[in-house]
N, C-alpha and C positions, 0 to 999 in steps of 0.2 A: 504494501500499499503505499502511495506516496505521501511524503512528509506534508504537514499543513503548512501554510504561509507564516502561521505564527511561530512553529518550531524552526523553521528555516531562517527567520528573522533573528530569533534568538541565538541560534547557534552562530549565526555570522557575526552578529554583536559581540560575542564572547571571543571568537576567533580574531576580530581586529583588536580587541583589547589585548589579547595574547601579544600581538604584533606592534604594540605601542602606537595603535591607531584609533582615531575617533569612532566611537561605536555607531554614531548617527549615519556614517556613511553607508551602513547596510541598508537603512532605509530608503535613502536617495536612491541608492543602485536597484533596489526592489521596485520603486516607485517608477523609475525608468525602464526596467525590463517588463513590467507588467501593465504599463500605461495606466495605472490606477492612480485615481487622486487620493490625497490622504484619507478622506471619508471612506472612499472606496476600499482602500486597502484594510481600514479598520473593520469595516463590514464582513470583508473575505478572510479574515485572520484564521478563522477554523476550517476554511477550504483546502483542499490539496493543491499543491502547486503543480502546475504544468512541468512535465520533465525537461522540455526543451527550454523554458525559460529558467528553469533551476540551473540548468547546465551553464547557459550564458552568464546567469548571475554569478554562479560560483568562480567562473573563470575571471570575471572582473573583480570580483572580491579579492581572489589570490593575487591578481597583478598589482592592485593597489596595495594590499597588505606586504607584500615580499618587496615590491619597487618603490613604492612612494607614488605612483603615477597619479595625478590629481583626479580625484573623482569628476570633475568638471571636462577633463579630457577623455574620460570612459564616456560620459554621458553627452559630451559635445554641447553643453549649455551650461550658463550660470544665469541668476536672478540678480537684478540690478534696478534698484529703485521701482519694484513691484513690475518689472518686464524681463521677459526671458530674452538672453543673448545668446547668439552662437559663439562658441570659443573653441579654440585649438591649440597647438603647440607653438603658433606663430604669435600669439598675442598674450599679454598679460592678463591673468585671471583677474576681474575687478574685486577690489575689496571693499567692506563696507565703509572704511574711511574716506573713500572717495564718493560716496553718497553724500556725505557732509559737506564735502567741496562743492557738488553740484546745488545742494541745498543752500548753501551761503551765496552762491553767484545769482541764484533766482531771487533770493531776498535782496541782495544789493542792487539788482538791476530792475527790481518791480518798478520803481517809481521814475526811472531814467525815461526821458522822450525818447520816442521811436522816428526814424529807423535806429537800430542798434546792432551792430555788427560785431559778432564775436567770433574768435579764432582759437582752436583747440590744436595745440602741438603735441606730437607724438601720440596720436589718439588711438593706436591699438585696435582693440576690438569696436571702439567708437562709442562707447557707453557714455562719455560725457557729452559730447556734442548732439547725438541722438536723444539724450535724456533732457537736455536743455531744451532743444526744439518740441519734443513732444509736451514738456511740461509749460512751454511759454512759445506758442506758434508765432507771436510778433516778432521774435527774435530771428535776425539773419545770422545763419550760422555755416561756418566753413571749419575745415580739419584738414589736417595733414599728418603724413607719417612718412620716413624714409623706406620702410619696408613695404614692398608691393605684396608680400604675403598677408601682411596685417590689413593694408587697405582692401583686399579682396574681401577679408571677413568683415571689416567695418561697414563696407558698401552693401553686402548681402544682408547685415543687420540693419541698415537703413531702408532698404527695400521691404524687408520682413515686417518692420514696424512702421512703415509708410511715414518716415521722417524725411523732411526735405533739407538735407545736409548737402553741402557740395565738398567733396573730398580732392584733395591733391597730393602728389608724391613730392616730398620736399625734405631736404636736410636742414631740420628746424625751420627758421624764417627765410632760408635762402631764397624760395621763389618769389618772395615780395620785397626784396632789396632792390631799390632803384625802380620798382614799378609805379610809384605813386600811391599805391593803394594803403589805406590806414584803417584799423580796427578801433572799436571803443573799448573792447577788453580782449586780452591775451591769457588764456588759460592753458594750464599743462600740469600733467602728472607725469614728469620725466623720469629717467632712471636716476636713483639717488643713493644707491647702496655702494659704498666704498669697496675696491677690489680687496682691501684687506679684511673686509667684514665677510666675504663669501663662504668662507669655511663655518661661520656661524649660523649658517642658513639652514633651515630643514632640508631633507633630500626632495621632498615634493616641491620645494621652491627653486632650489639651486639646480636640480637636474632636469628641470620640466619647462619652468618658466624661461622665456627667450632672454638671454643675457643683454641684447641689445636694449631691451625695455627695463631692465632690471640695476645694471651695474654701470657705473660711471668714473671716469678719472678725477684726479685732484679731488681726494676724498670724498667722492660723491657729488662734488659741486660742478663739475664741467658743463653738465647741461644747463645749469641756472645762468652760469656765466655768459655761456653763448645766446641763450634766449634773451636776457636781459640788456646784453650789448646790442644784439639786432632789434630788440624792440624799439630802440631810441629812433629809428626811423620808419617803422612800421605802426607805432602805436599812435594814436591821435593825442593832440597836446593836453586833453582832458581825461586821456584814457585810464585803464586799470590793469594790473597785473594781478593773476590768482593761481597759485601754486600748491600743490600739495608737496609735503617735504618730510625728511627723516626727522625724527623727533629731538634730535640733537643739532639740527642745522638752522634754526631759527635765526639766530644771530648772524650767523654766516651769509645766509641768503637775503637778510633784511640789508645787511651792510653793502653788499652787491647792488640792490636796488637804490639805496640812497647815493651810491656813488655815481650810478648812471643817472639818477633823477634826482638831483638834490632837494627840491622842493617836494619830493613826494612825502605822502603820509602812509607809513606801514604799520598794519595790524598783525599781530600773530595770534591765531585762533587755535585753541585745544580742542582734540577730538572728545568722543564720549568716555574715553579712558584717562582723561585729563593730561594728554600728552601733546606737546606742540605738534600741529599737524598741518596747518594751512596758513599761508602768508597772503593776505590781500592788501594791495598798495594802490592807492589813488597817486597817480603820476602826474 
């Protein structure tokens, strides 16, 4: 007799704990393979599991437990700001802290006169520009990434979620230098982990997230230095910068901005865990 869904879920959770993985991954994978909603899963706990589904579920479970391959790479999706996004090995898996960055931008721009042009640098899967556009359709939103593979994912997410975002391939702000085009706000969640810190990362991160989106030279500050310097000719005179930062980088990034924009007003905002996480600068 086939095992029940409840039995399979319990054994999977114990198996993950034994491998120092999060037990909740078992439920995420089971929902993925059964195509159940959370409610449907609960209602079917005492039903036998389909052997074909069980085999696929077990294979993904063992892959995650033994290699650290992120569950998002196994399911191909991650939720961000209440929406489902496609993700893969070419993009950074969106984190909850980035939702706080989006929330802040929406609050800051709410009363600004339109048209209002926003540019996201290093967009990855496109979660920042797509969410901004979906939450506030009055915004004009563009985004860029140096990676063609990342842009393919971002464009597909924009299509899936019906978001009117224009994407460009560009090394930081290179595409706009000398073009005369300017933006009201430039946002970025760039790579900010120093190479020296790579060894401290979990295997799920360092072995699977793209290094291009994760690690930066100059103690993790290289991307900020480039964006801030280039922003001097791409940001409108009354424009703003919004960055996600590493929790120990606030003073360094603040200094970079104030050096490039001497009259700027720079705020450091903490995340839900009371760690410095966002820089917002009226330049």
